N, C-alpha and C positions, 0 to 999 in steps of 0.2 A: 070478416077481418080474420088474422091468423094469430094462433097464440095468445088468445084472450084471456086477459086476468083483470082481477079486481080486489081493492081493499079497501076497508073501512077504515076512515081517519077521524075520531069524533064524529061530527056531524057531515064529513065531507065522505064520496065514494069515488075512490080513484080508479080510472079505467085503464088499460093500457092494452093495445095491440099492435100487430106488425100489419102492413098494407100488403093485399093481394099481390102477387106477381102480376107483372106487368103494369102496375101503376107508379107513377113517378111523381115523387113528392114536388109541390109547387115552390118557387122560389120566389118571394114578395117583398116588398119594402113597406116598413111602418115608417111615417112620418106625420107630423101634427104642425109643421108649420106651412109657411106659402112658397118657401125655397129661396126667400130674399132676406138677407140679414141686413138689418136697418142700423145696427150699432154693434158694438163688441165689448167683451168683458175679458179681463185677466186679473189674475190676484198677483200681489206684491211676493207674497211668500209660497215656496214651494210646499208640497204636501196638502193643498187646498185642493177642493173638486166642484166640479159643475155636473148634476146628472139629470138624466130624463127618464121618466117611467113610461114602459112600453106594455100593451096589451096586446099579445098575438091574436090572430084570428082565429086560431084552433091550436089543438096540442096532440101529438107533441111538436115543439118548435125547435128547430135546431138554429143557433145564432152562426150565422155565416161571415157577416161583414158589419163594420162600423161606418156610417157615414159621418162625417163631422163638416161643418163649415166654418173655416178657419178664415179670419178676418181679411180682408185684400191686400195685407202686404203695406199698408201705410201707417199701420199701428200696431201695437208700440215700436219706438223707433228701432228698437234691438233686433236680434236673428230671431225671427218668428219660427222659423225651420228648425227647431230645436226638439229633442224627443219629449214626449210624455206618455203617460199610462192610459191603457183603457181599461177599466173594472168595471166587470158585471157583478151586479147584487140582486140577491133575491128578494122579494116583497115581504119577508118574514120579520121586519123591523116594526117597531110600535108603530101602531094605526097603518100598517102596510106600507110604511118608509123603506129605504134601504135597509137591509139586515144583513144576512151572511153574505159573505163573499164568496162569487160562484167560479171567478178567475181572473187574471189580469196578465196583460201583455202590454211591454213597452215599445212603442213605435216612434219613428220619424217621419214628419210629412216631408215630402218631396216638394211640395206646391203650396199654394193657398185656394181660399173658395172651397168649393166642395170637393172633399178629398175620402177616398175609400179605403179602409183598412182591412186585410182579410183577417178576422180573429177565429176562422174554422178551426186551427191548431188548437184551441182552448177545449173543444170537445164538448161545448154546453148545450144541453138540452131543456127546454122549459118543458115542464108538463101539467103545471096548472098556474093559475094568477099570473100576474104582473111580474117584470123584471126591469132594471135599471142599466143603464149604460152611462158611465162617468168617465169624463175627462180629468183624469189625474194631474196636476200641473207639477213638473219636475223641475222646471227652469226659473230663476229668479228675473222677476220682471225688471227690463223689456226684453230678456231673453227667453222666450216662450211664445207658444203658439196661442193667440186669441182665439176666444170662441165668438162667433157670429152670432148675434142674437135676434129673434125674432120680435120686433115691437108691436107688430099689426095682428099678430094671432096670438098674443098674450092673453092668462087668466085661464088656461086650461087647466091647471091644477095638476101639470106633470114635470115641472121645473123644480130642481132641489139643489142646495148648495151646502157645502161647509168648508170652514178654514181650518186649516193646519191640523185635521183631524177631530176638530171639535163635534158638536151636535149637529145633525142636519136641521136645516131651515128651507119651508118652501119658498120660493121666489113667484111673487105674484105681479110683479111689475112688467116682467118680460118671460119668454120661452128661450131656452138654451136650444 
């Protein structure tokens, strides 16, 4: 490793280094579902969020893309291809829940099912711990993109939600 540094933070030692020349970082997808949405959820009110906690394979981890399964277009009855906000949170909230906002970007989906959004412009690098990716609803239901949910892979303890900026709640009956 090049430019190796370390710092002590309480009981943690944080190490940083640059990759040697000729080594290319590997891009990979972190996912916790089976890829098939069995149902969908959407808030009635703007400003509400669905979030998923992600654990990188290693550090540092640059966040480049956000993949979201937008329900198949049959529900809700309004215009689901309306803007929403992608918000990235650190895991420094109480009990490791969403805490400090690391960045946000407003996006407009051009289709439904699995849709990919480039979030590399946020310049977020995760150096330790977990992070959260959130779908912040901007539109009033039914004119909002619904989040497809995975009911067959539920119970992993990675899905969270909050209504209108209130307190985060862990979702246990399905995964976002």
